C-alpha positions as CSV (number, residue, x, y, z in Angstrom):
1,X,111.1,73.3,102.3
2,X,110.2,72.8,98.5
3,X,112.6,72.0,95.8
4,X,113.8,75.5,94.3
5,X,112.4,74.6,91.1
6,X,108.7,74.2,92.3
7,X,106.5,77.2,92.7
8,X,104.0,77.2,95.8
9,X,100.6,78.6,95.5
10,X,97.9,79.4,97.8
11,X,94.2,78.9,97.0
12,X,91.4,80.5,99.2
13,X,87.7,78.5,98.9
14,X,89.1,75.4,97.6
15,X,86.3,73.1,98.4
16,X,84.0,73.0,95.5
17,X,84.1,74.8,91.9
18,X,86.5,77.4,90.8
19,X,89.0,76.9,93.5
20,X,88.6,73.1,93.4
21,X,89.5,73.6,89.9
22,X,91.9,75.7,90.7
23,X,93.9,73.5,92.5
24,X,93.1,70.2,90.1
25,X,94.6,72.6,87.1
26,X,97.8,74.2,89.2
27,X,98.7,70.7,90.9
28,X,98.3,69.1,87.5
29,X,101.0,71.5,86.5
30,X,103.8,71.0,89.0
31,X,102.8,73.4,91.6
32,X,102.6,72.8,95.2
33,X,99.6,73.8,96.2
34,X,98.1,75.1,99.5
35,X,94.2,74.4,99.2
36,X,92.8,76.8,101.8
37,X,89.3,75.1,103.3
38,X,87.0,76.9,105.9
39,X,86.2,73.6,107.3
40,X,88.4,70.3,108.1
41,X,85.7,68.2,106.8
42,X,86.3,69.6,103.2
43,X,90.1,69.1,103.1
44,X,91.4,67.0,100.4
45,X,95.3,66.2,100.5
46,X,96.6,64.6,96.9
47,X,100.1,64.7,96.1
48,X,101.3,68.2,96.0
49,X,98.1,69.6,97.3
50,X,98.3,70.3,101.3
51,X,94.8,71.1,102.8
52,X,95.1,73.9,104.7
53,X,92.5,75.2,107.1
54,X,91.9,78.9,106.0
55,X,88.5,81.0,107.2
56,X,88.9,84.3,105.7
57,X,86.7,85.8,107.9
58,X,88.7,84.4,111.2
59,X,92.1,87.0,112.1
60,X,93.5,84.3,114.1
61,X,92.7,81.6,110.9
62,X,94.4,83.5,108.7
63,X,97.0,84.4,110.9
64,X,97.7,80.7,111.8
65,X,97.9,79.8,107.8
66,X,100.3,82.5,106.8
67,X,102.7,81.3,109.6
68,X,102.5,77.8,108.6
69,X,102.9,78.8,104.9
70,X,106.2,80.8,106.1
71,X,107.8,78.3,107.7
72,X,107.0,75.6,105.2
73,X,107.8,77.9,101.9
74,X,111.4,79.8,103.7
75,X,109.3,82.9,103.6
76,X,108.3,83.3,100.1
77,X,105.1,82.0,98.1
78,X,105.4,82.3,94.7
79,X,101.4,83.4,94.3
80,X,98.4,83.7,95.9
81,X,94.8,83.4,94.3
82,X,92.1,84.8,96.4
83,X,88.7,82.9,95.5
84,X,86.4,82.6,98.9
85,X,83.1,83.7,98.2
86,X,79.5,83.6,98.8
87,X,76.5,85.3,97.3
88,X,73.6,87.1,98.4
89,X,70.2,88.3,96.5
90,X,67.2,89.9,97.2
91,X,65.4,93.0,96.1
92,X,67.6,95.9,98.4
93,X,64.2,96.6,100.1
94,X,64.0,93.1,101.6
95,X,67.8,91.8,102.0
96,X,68.6,91.7,105.7
97,X,71.7,93.9,106.5
98,X,73.2,90.8,108.5
99,X,73.1,89.4,104.7
100,X,74.9,92.5,103.3
101,X,77.4,92.6,105.8
102,X,78.4,88.7,105.7
103,X,79.0,89.2,101.8
104,X,81.2,92.1,102.3
105,X,83.2,90.7,105.2
106,X,83.8,87.2,103.0
107,X,83.9,88.3,99.7
108,X,86.0,91.6,100.2
109,X,87.4,92.4,103.3
110,X,88.2,88.6,103.8
111,X,90.3,89.3,100.3
112,X,92.0,92.2,102.1
113,X,92.6,90.5,104.9
114,X,94.3,87.2,103.3
115,X,96.0,89.4,100.8
116,X,97.8,91.5,103.9
117,X,98.7,88.8,105.2
118,X,100.7,87.0,102.6
119,X,102.3,90.0,101.3
120,X,105.4,89.8,102.4
121,X,106.1,86.2,101.5
122,X,104.9,87.1,98.1
123,X,106.8,90.2,98.0
124,X,109.8,88.2,98.9
125,X,109.3,85.7,96.1
126,X,108.3,88.6,93.5
127,X,105.3,86.5,92.9
128,X,101.7,87.4,91.8
129,X,98.6,87.8,92.8
130,X,94.9,86.6,91.7
131,X,91.8,87.7,92.1
132,X,88.8,85.6,91.3
133,X,86.1,88.6,90.5
134,X,83.4,88.1,88.5
135,X,81.4,89.3,85.5
136,X,79.5,90.6,88.1
137,X,82.0,93.1,88.9
138,X,81.8,94.7,85.6
139,X,78.0,94.3,85.3
140,X,75.0,94.8,87.8
141,X,72.1,92.8,87.7
142,X,68.8,93.5,89.8
143,X,68.2,91.5,93.0
144,X,72.2,90.9,93.5
145,X,73.2,94.2,95.2
146,X,75.4,92.4,98.1
147,X,77.2,90.5,95.3
148,X,77.5,93.0,93.4
149,X,79.0,95.2,95.4
150,X,81.4,92.8,96.9
151,X,83.3,92.1,93.5
152,X,83.1,96.0,92.2
153,X,84.9,96.5,95.5
154,X,87.5,93.7,94.6
155,X,88.2,95.4,91.5
156,X,88.7,98.8,93.2
157,X,91.4,97.1,95.3
158,X,93.1,95.1,93.2
159,X,93.7,97.8,90.9
160,X,94.9,100.0,93.9
161,X,97.2,96.8,95.0
162,X,98.7,96.8,91.7
163,X,100.0,100.7,91.7
164,X,101.4,99.7,94.8
165,X,103.2,96.7,93.8
166,X,104.3,97.8,90.5
167,X,107.6,98.9,91.3
168,X,108.2,95.6,93.5
169,X,107.8,93.3,90.6
170,X,104.4,92.0,92.1
171,X,102.1,91.5,89.5
172,X,98.5,91.9,90.7
173,X,95.6,90.3,88.3
174,X,92.1,90.0,88.1
175,X,90.4,87.1,86.4
176,X,86.4,87.8,86.0
177,X,84.4,84.8,85.4
178,X,80.5,84.7,83.6
179,X,78.7,82.0,84.8
180,X,80.7,78.7,85.6
181,X,78.8,75.3,87.3
182,X,79.3,76.0,91.2
183,X,77.4,75.5,94.1
184,X,77.1,79.5,94.4
185,X,74.0,78.9,92.5
186,X,72.3,77.2,94.6
187,X,73.5,79.0,97.8
188,X,72.3,81.9,95.6
189,X,68.8,80.8,95.6
190,X,68.9,80.1,99.1
191,X,69.8,83.9,100.2
192,X,66.8,84.7,97.7
193,X,64.4,82.3,99.6
194,X,65.3,83.8,102.9
195,X,64.6,87.4,100.9
196,X,61.4,86.4,100.0
197,X,60.4,84.6,103.2
198,X,60.8,88.3,105.0
199,X,58.5,90.1,102.3
200,X,55.6,91.9,103.2
201,X,52.5,91.1,101.5
202,X,52.9,94.7,99.6
203,X,56.3,93.7,99.1
204,X,54.9,90.4,97.2
205,X,52.7,92.5,94.6
206,X,55.6,94.9,94.0
207,X,58.8,92.6,93.1
208,X,57.1,88.8,93.2
209,X,57.0,88.3,89.6
210,X,60.4,89.6,89.2
211,X,61.8,87.5,91.7
212,X,60.5,84.2,90.3
213,X,62.2,85.3,87.3
214,X,65.0,86.0,88.7
215,X,65.2,82.7,90.8
216,X,64.5,80.6,87.2
217,X,67.8,82.5,86.3
218,X,69.8,81.1,89.2
219,X,68.4,77.6,88.4
220,X,69.5,77.9,85.0
221,X,72.5,78.9,85.8
222,X,73.4,75.4,87.4
223,X,74.3,73.9,83.9
224,X,76.9,77.0,83.4
225,X,80.2,76.3,82.0
226,X,83.3,74.1,83.5
227,X,85.3,76.2,86.3
228,X,88.4,74.0,84.5
229,X,87.9,77.2,81.7
230,X,88.7,79.7,84.8
231,X,91.3,77.8,86.2
232,X,93.1,77.5,82.8
233,X,92.8,81.5,82.9
234,X,94.8,81.5,86.4
235,X,97.2,79.2,85.6
236,X,98.2,81.7,82.5
237,X,98.1,84.2,84.6
238,X,100.6,82.8,87.0
239,X,102.6,81.6,84.4
240,X,103.0,83.8,81.4
241,X,105.8,86.6,80.8
242,X,103.5,89.8,81.1
243,X,100.1,89.1,82.4
244,X,97.0,91.0,81.5
245,X,95.4,93.2,84.5
246,X,92.3,91.2,83.4
247,X,91.0,87.9,81.7
248,X,87.0,87.6,80.9
249,X,86.2,84.3,81.0
250,X,83.1,82.6,79.3
251,X,80.3,82.6,76.8
252,X,79.0,86.2,76.6
253,X,81.0,87.9,79.2
254,X,83.0,90.1,76.6
255,X,79.8,90.9,74.7
256,X,77.9,91.9,77.6
257,X,80.6,94.7,78.7
258,X,81.3,95.9,75.2
259,X,77.7,96.1,75.2
260,X,77.5,98.5,78.5
261,X,80.2,100.5,77.2
262,X,78.1,101.2,74.0
263,X,74.7,101.0,75.3
264,X,72.8,104.3,77.0
265,X,72.3,103.7,80.9
266,X,68.5,103.6,80.8
267,X,68.6,101.1,77.3
268,X,71.2,98.9,79.3
269,X,69.4,98.7,82.3
270,X,66.4,97.6,80.9
271,X,68.5,94.9,78.9
272,X,69.8,93.4,82.6
273,X,66.3,93.7,83.9
274,X,64.4,91.4,81.0
275,X,67.3,88.9,81.2
276,X,66.8,89.0,85.3
277,X,63.2,88.5,85.0
278,X,63.5,86.0,82.0
279,X,66.2,83.7,83.2
280,X,69.0,84.2,80.6
């Protein structure tokens, strides 16, 4: 069992990107970190970091991880950071239903299942739960409906959970990053390629030019902001006396959400269509 002064956190999806940055930030701040990875090959144990195999789409994997953390932490977990996620891209007309299901299963149902499994330990510690949502949980762009659907679902799930936990001294926080350096963009391009490969000649004529622009946008995101900015916000959400319900992170995130609240829907739709087509 760790020293009583040491806080313990479980983070899902830590092999790359935001998850890996959160591991570094929290371990650097003195937390004992359980770093959830889907494949054991991605595990990296360093100092206070304990890798743990955790596939958020596998009930047995979740149960085993919860039992292990319960045994090693004395039944109390100070924080859970739900971060695991995958992309899904393409026109609604061409995205395979299986792709949509996979995205919802990982990005939404997986977060629900992990939260449910670890909630008794969080309650015991009167801890905190952080959901890594996205700017895409507030603003939806064309050709990414599976991803946006999952993130909007996370927003609703987290709000409902926050209301349930209010009287139990458990804070629930949503962090909404803009564009951060992550392998998810390359995976998004791969998902888009799969959708494009399934297109009929008619669909290519309808969507081809717009999807070429959207592909350029995804490629451009590779040089986005440092995910350590998100990790810093997660650390603040877990340590400040009274965390905010939501934290927007990244250039332009606040501007876009403000514009959405002020502009007529038709005008804002034209804006997002233009951004998707022009890659910026």
